[in-house]
N, C-alpha and C positions, 0 to 999 in steps of 0.2 A: 302432579304425582304426589302420593301420600308417603308417609314414612314407611308403612308396611309394604307398600309396593316397591319402594326403593330397596328395602332389605331383601325382599323376595328376588328382585333382579340380581342383586349382588351375591346372594346365596347361590343362585344358579351358576354364576361365574366361578365362584369358589369350587362348587361341586364339579363343574366341567374341567377345572384345572387339575383335579386329582390330588388335592392337598391332603396332608395328614393332620389330624386334630388330636387333642389330648392335653393341651396346655391351658386348661381352663374351660374349654368347650369340647363337645363330643361330636359335633356335626356342623355342616356348612351353614345352616340357618342360624344357629346360635352364634357362630363366629361372625357372620355378617351383621347380626343384630348388635353385637358388641362393637364391632369396628365402625359401623354406620353411626350409631348413637354417640360413640366417643368422638367421632370426627365432627359431629354437630353440637357437641357440648351438652348432650342430654344424659340424664341418669340412665345407666345401662340396665337397671333393675325395674324400670317402670314403663316397659314397652306398651302394656295395655292402656296406659293413660295417654300415650302420645301416638299410637299407631295410625290414627287418621289425620295427624298433623300434616299440613301442606309443606312440601319441600321445594325450595326454589331450585332453579337450574344451577346456580352457583353452589348451593349446598350439595346437590347431587353430584356435581363434578368433584367437589372436595372429598366426598365419601368414596367415589369411584377411584380417585387417585390413591387413597389409602389401600383399597382393595388391590389395586394394581401392584403396589409395593409388596403386599402379602403374597401375591402370586409370583412376582418376579424374584423375590429374595428367598422364598420358602422359609423365612424366619417365623418363629412363633409370634402370634399377635401381640403378646405381652412385651416383646422386644420393640415393637413398633409404637406401642402406646406408653411404654415404660410404667405400666401398672398391672398388677395382678391382685386377686382377692383370695383369701382363705377364710372360711367361716364368716364371710361378710366384712372382713377387715381388709382395707386396702394396703398394698405394699408396693414400693418402688422396686423395679427390676430392670436390669439391662444385661448385655451379653457377658458380663463378668461373672454371673451366677446363673444357675439353672432356674427355670421358672418354677415357683413354689406350687406344689400340688400334693404334698405329703398327706397320706391318710391318718397320720398321727394327729393332725389338726382336728379331725373329727373326734378322736378319742379324748382329746383335751376338752373340746366343747361339750361333749355329751356326758362327761364325768366318768367314762369307762375306766379310767386309770385310778380314780379317786379311792377305790376299794383298797389299794395297796399303799395309800398315803395316810398321813396322820399328823399328830402334833410334832412328830420327829422330823417331818419333811421341811427342811429349811434351805437346803442347797440343791439346785437343779442344774444339770449340764445338758446343753443342746450341742451335741457333737456333730460335726459336718453341717454347721448351721447355714451355709449358703447365704441367702439374703437376709437371714435373721428372723424369718417369719415364725418358726416354731418357738424361738426364744421369746418373741414378743407375745405370742398367744399364751405361753406358759406364765409369763409375768402377769398378764391380764387375768388369767383364770385363777391363779393362786397368789393373791396380793401379799401374802406373808413370806414368800420365798425370794431368795436372791438367785439370779440365773447367770451362769457362765455360758457364753456362746463361742465355740471354738471351730476353727477351720484351718486347713493347710494353706488355702489360697488367700493371699493378701488382697487380691482384687475382690473376691467374694466378701471379705470382711469390710471393705470400703462400702460396698452396697449395703451390708448389714447395718453399718453405722448410720447410714441415711435413714433406715427404717426405725432403728432404736430412737434416734432423735426425733423423727416424725411423730412417734407415739409417746414422746417425752418420758422414756424409760431409762435414761442414762444413769440414774442413781441406783437402778436395780439390775441392770444387765451389763456384764463385763465382757468385752470382746477380747478373745485370745487367739493367737496364731500358733499352730503347732501341728505335728503329724500324729494323728490319732490321739492316744492318751499319753504319749511320751512326755510332754511338757506339763502335764496336769498331775496334781497331787490329791485333790479332793479334801476330805471325803464328801462324796455326793450321795444324797438320799434318793435321787431319781436321775437317770440318764435317758435322754431322748436321742435317738439316732436314726436319721435317714441317710445311710451311707452310700458310697458307690457299690452297686451290686449287680450290674448288668454283665452277663457272661459274654465271652468272646464271639460266639456265633450270633447272638442277638445284637451285639454292637455292630457287627458287619452288615446286618440287615436293617439297621435303623433308617427311617425316612430322614429326609434332609432337615426337617424341623427339629428333630432330636440331635442330629449331628451339628446343628447350630449352637448347641449348648456346650459348656466346657466339658471335654472328655474326662478330665480329672474327677468330676463329680458323678460320673456314670460308670466307667469301666472298672472292673475289679478282677482281672485275670480270666483264665480259661473257664472256670465254673462260676464266676461272679462272687466267690467267697474269700478272695485274698485279703481284703481289708477286714472283713468280719472275723477271720481267723485270728488276726492280731488283736482285734478289739476284745473278743471273748476271753482270750488268754490273759489279757492285762486288766480287764475290767474289775475283778474283785479287789485289786490293789487300791482303787480309788473310790470304792463303794463303802458306805456305812453299813452297819450290821443288818439293818432291815431294808436296805436299798433294793430297787428294782431297775432293770434295763428294759426300755421299750424300743424295739428294733424293727424297722421296716425293711422288707426284702423283696417287695414287688412280686413278680411271677417266678421267683427262684426257690419256692418251698422244696421242691424235689432235690435241688442241689444243696440246699441248707441241710436237709435231713440226711443226705449221703455224707456230707462233711462232718456233721455232729450227731451221729446216730444215738448217742447215749444221753443227750441233753433233753430234759423234760421241760418243754416250752409250753406256755399258755398262749393259745392262738386267740387273738382279739377280733371280734366282728367289726367290719367296716362296710361301707357301701359297695365295696368291691368283693366282699366275701370274707371268709375266715382264714385266708392263707396268705395275707399280705403283710400283717404286722403281728409280732409275737412279743411276749413278756418273759423275762428271765429274772429270778431272784438271785441275790448274791450267793445264797447257800447252794442253789442249783449250779451256778457257774463254778463255785469253788469245788464242788464235788465232781463236776464234769471234767 
């Protein structure tokens, strides 16, 4: 059996099991390719180079066992491998934090946010940091800034610490525990936030893979805006004069606009469209 044949076999099993994807892959084949190659110690981004590689019975059994776990537990694959990637950068993850998948990572990488930054940009806050991935990407993208990474969950911050140390950014990223902005004073020149924003109806309908993640990092009241209401009310207090807030709200644009009808947001284009991430200036927030 070749590697590609093994992947195709395991992809068929994943597909037949009716799993949900979205934690780094979008379909059964990509997930099978990830898990099979990971189980064999092969680079997951080089399938074309290895697809005709012969696979022994022992190797095939090892890969099948991992696929069995994925099917039986309904956990996201990243919780089984303890690794996820954003913009090609590897991050440790486990059940203490949600699997990193923020579209803000794209905006950091493609410099979409840079228009609003400048020589004044010295302090960045990654609020609701989870496993710390956005804080790490921000520190990598803007070497001149210092980053605070804050989360309510001590468990999530323990995971974030692993990633800060993995990428040797202890001198530039400070991990802080607190509820929203309550324990923070700033001033910050840029706030990045991928907060809890899933509305109650959507939470009730989530597949098992998403329910395996910490509910604290997902659910935010009836319309998904509970956390964001507090954030937008308090944000000007910790923002410098020319600061901006970059906020991810997923599929909740309609609820956001009902909750904040007078806010003039700049919607930023991502691979998922122009209604997932928005930008607000301090002046806009203060006026709203």
